[in-house]
MARFI-250212 format. One record per residue (C-alpha): residue number from 1; x, y, z; residue in three letters. Coordinates in steps of 0.1 Angstrom, whole numbers, plus 5000, padded with zeros to 4 digits. Layout:
% residues N
<lovex fidren="NUM" c1="X" c2="Y" c3="Z" zator="ALA"/>
...
% end
This chain:
% residues 84
<lovex fidren="1" c1="5000" c2="5002" c3="4999" zator="MET"/>
<lovex fidren="2" c1="5028" c2="5020" c3="5010" zator="ALA"/>
<lovex fidren="3" c1="5046" c2="5016" c3="4974" zator="ALA"/>
<lovex fidren="4" c1="5007" c2="5033" c3="4956" zator="LEU"/>
<lovex fidren="5" c1="5013" c2="5062" c3="4976" zator="ALA"/>
<lovex fidren="6" c1="5048" c2="5070" c3="4963" zator="TRP"/>
<lovex fidren="7" c1="5032" c2="5057" c3="4927" zator="LEU"/>
<lovex fidren="8" c1="5003" c2="5091" c3="4935" zator="LEU"/>
<lovex fidren="9" c1="5028" c2="5117" c3="4940" zator="ILE"/>
<lovex fidren="10" c1="5040" c2="5114" c3="4904" zator="PRO"/>
<lovex fidren="11" c1="5009" c2="5113" c3="4893" zator="LEU"/>
<lovex fidren="12" c1="4989" c2="5141" c3="4914" zator="PHE"/>
<lovex fidren="13" c1="5027" c2="5159" c3="4898" zator="ALA"/>
<lovex fidren="14" c1="5018" c2="5154" c3="4864" zator="VAL"/>
<lovex fidren="15" c1="4980" c2="5162" c3="4867" zator="VAL"/>
<lovex fidren="16" c1="4990" c2="5198" c3="4882" zator="GLY"/>
<lovex fidren="17" c1="5014" c2="5202" c3="4855" zator="ALA"/>
<lovex fidren="18" c1="4989" c2="5196" c3="4829" zator="ALA"/>
<lovex fidren="19" c1="4967" c2="5220" c3="4846" zator="ILE"/>
<lovex fidren="20" c1="4992" c2="5252" c3="4850" zator="TRP"/>
<lovex fidren="21" c1="5003" c2="5248" c3="4811" zator="GLY"/>
<lovex fidren="22" c1="4971" c2="5249" c3="4803" zator="SER"/>
<lovex fidren="23" c1="4963" c2="5278" c3="4823" zator="TRP"/>
<lovex fidren="24" c1="4998" c2="5296" c3="4811" zator="ALA"/>
<lovex fidren="25" c1="4991" c2="5287" c3="4775" zator="SER"/>
<lovex fidren="26" c1="4955" c2="5308" c3="4776" zator="ARG"/>
<lovex fidren="27" c1="4951" c2="5340" c3="4751" zator="SER"/>
<lovex fidren="28" c1="4959" c2="5370" c3="4768" zator="LYS"/>
<lovex fidren="29" c1="4947" c2="5395" c3="4744" zator="THR"/>
<lovex fidren="30" c1="4913" c2="5403" c3="4765" zator="ILE"/>
<lovex fidren="31" c1="4927" c2="5410" c3="4795" zator="GLY"/>
<lovex fidren="32" c1="4949" c2="5438" c3="4780" zator="ASP"/>
<lovex fidren="33" c1="4917" c2="5453" c3="4767" zator="VAL"/>
<lovex fidren="34" c1="4900" c2="5455" c3="4801" zator="ALA"/>
<lovex fidren="35" c1="4929" c2="5469" c3="4820" zator="GLU"/>
<lovex fidren="36" c1="4936" c2="5499" c3="4793" zator="LEU"/>
<lovex fidren="37" c1="4893" c2="5505" c3="4799" zator="ALA"/>
<lovex fidren="38" c1="4902" c2="5503" c3="4839" zator="GLY"/>
<lovex fidren="39" c1="4928" c2="5527" c3="4835" zator="TYR"/>
<lovex fidren="40" c1="4910" c2="5550" c3="4814" zator="ALA"/>
<lovex fidren="41" c1="4880" c2="5549" c3="4841" zator="ARG"/>
<lovex fidren="42" c1="4908" c2="5558" c3="4868" zator="PHE"/>
<lovex fidren="43" c1="4922" c2="5586" c3="4849" zator="ARG"/>
<lovex fidren="44" c1="4887" c2="5601" c3="4849" zator="ASP"/>
<lovex fidren="45" c1="4878" c2="5594" c3="4883" zator="ALA"/>
<lovex fidren="46" c1="4911" c2="5610" c3="4895" zator="MET"/>
<lovex fidren="47" c1="4910" c2="5640" c3="4872" zator="GLU"/>
<lovex fidren="48" c1="4868" c2="5644" c3="4888" zator="ARG"/>
<lovex fidren="49" c1="4882" c2="5645" c3="4923" zator="ALA"/>
<lovex fidren="50" c1="4906" c2="5668" c3="4927" zator="HIS"/>
<lovex fidren="51" c1="4903" c2="5699" c3="4911" zator="PRO"/>
<lovex fidren="52" c1="4928" c2="5719" c3="4899" zator="THR"/>
<lovex fidren="53" c1="4944" c2="5752" c3="4913" zator="PHE"/>
<lovex fidren="54" c1="4923" c2="5775" c3="4890" zator="SER"/>
<lovex fidren="55" c1="4893" c2="5759" c3="4897" zator="ASP"/>
<lovex fidren="56" c1="4893" c2="5762" c3="4934" zator="SER"/>
<lovex fidren="57" c1="4892" c2="5788" c3="4959" zator="ALA"/>
<lovex fidren="58" c1="4920" c2="5809" c3="4964" zator="PRO"/>
<lovex fidren="59" c1="4947" c2="5793" c3="4991" zator="HIS"/>
<lovex fidren="60" c1="4960" c2="5807" c3="5023" zator="ALA"/>
<lovex fidren="61" c1="4994" c2="5792" c3="5019" zator="PHE"/>
<lovex fidren="62" c1="4999" c2="5807" c3="4984" zator="SER"/>
<lovex fidren="63" c1="5009" c2="5842" c3="4997" zator="ASP"/>
<lovex fidren="64" c1="5030" c2="5831" c3="5023" zator="SER"/>
<lovex fidren="65" c1="5051" c2="5809" c3="5002" zator="ALA"/>
<lovex fidren="66" c1="5071" c2="5838" c3="4985" zator="PRO"/>
<lovex fidren="67" c1="5078" c2="5852" c3="5019" zator="HIS"/>
<lovex fidren="68" c1="5092" c2="5820" c3="5033" zator="GLU"/>
<lovex fidren="69" c1="5115" c2="5821" c3="5004" zator="ARG"/>
<lovex fidren="70" c1="5126" c2="5856" c3="5010" zator="GLU"/>
<lovex fidren="71" c1="5135" c2="5850" c3="5050" zator="SER"/>
<lovex fidren="72" c1="5154" c2="5821" c3="5037" zator="ALA"/>
<lovex fidren="73" c1="5172" c2="5842" c3="5013" zator="ALA"/>
<lovex fidren="74" c1="5179" c2="5872" c3="5035" zator="ALA"/>
<lovex fidren="75" c1="5193" c2="5848" c3="5066" zator="ALA"/>
<lovex fidren="76" c1="5215" c2="5830" c3="5039" zator="THR"/>
<lovex fidren="77" c1="5229" c2="5862" c3="5032" zator="ALA"/>
<lovex fidren="78" c1="5234" c2="5875" c3="5068" zator="VAL"/>
<lovex fidren="79" c1="5252" c2="5843" c3="5078" zator="THR"/>
<lovex fidren="80" c1="5276" c2="5839" c3="5043" zator="SER"/>
<lovex fidren="81" c1="5285" c2="5879" c3="5047" zator="SER"/>
<lovex fidren="82" c1="5287" c2="5877" c3="5081" zator="SER"/>
<lovex fidren="83" c1="5318" c2="5847" c3="5081" zator="SER"/>
<lovex fidren="84" c1="5335" c2="5863" c3="5054" zator="GLY"/>
% end
């Protein structure tokens, strides 16, 4: 009985390899079309979900950004001029 069990192992391996081989050689052209259509739907959804800056109200942080850059530039100028 043990010898029969050892013979079943290769039999299951052959059946598994046949199933995997038929799955691996299937036609994949339909999947690409569905993937591209899904990506197009995703892009459309992202464009609708996030309005652009020109469409939205003025932002509070847009005015502070130049001031932060100016103060950082002034601090760099002060430190570099005092070291030389």
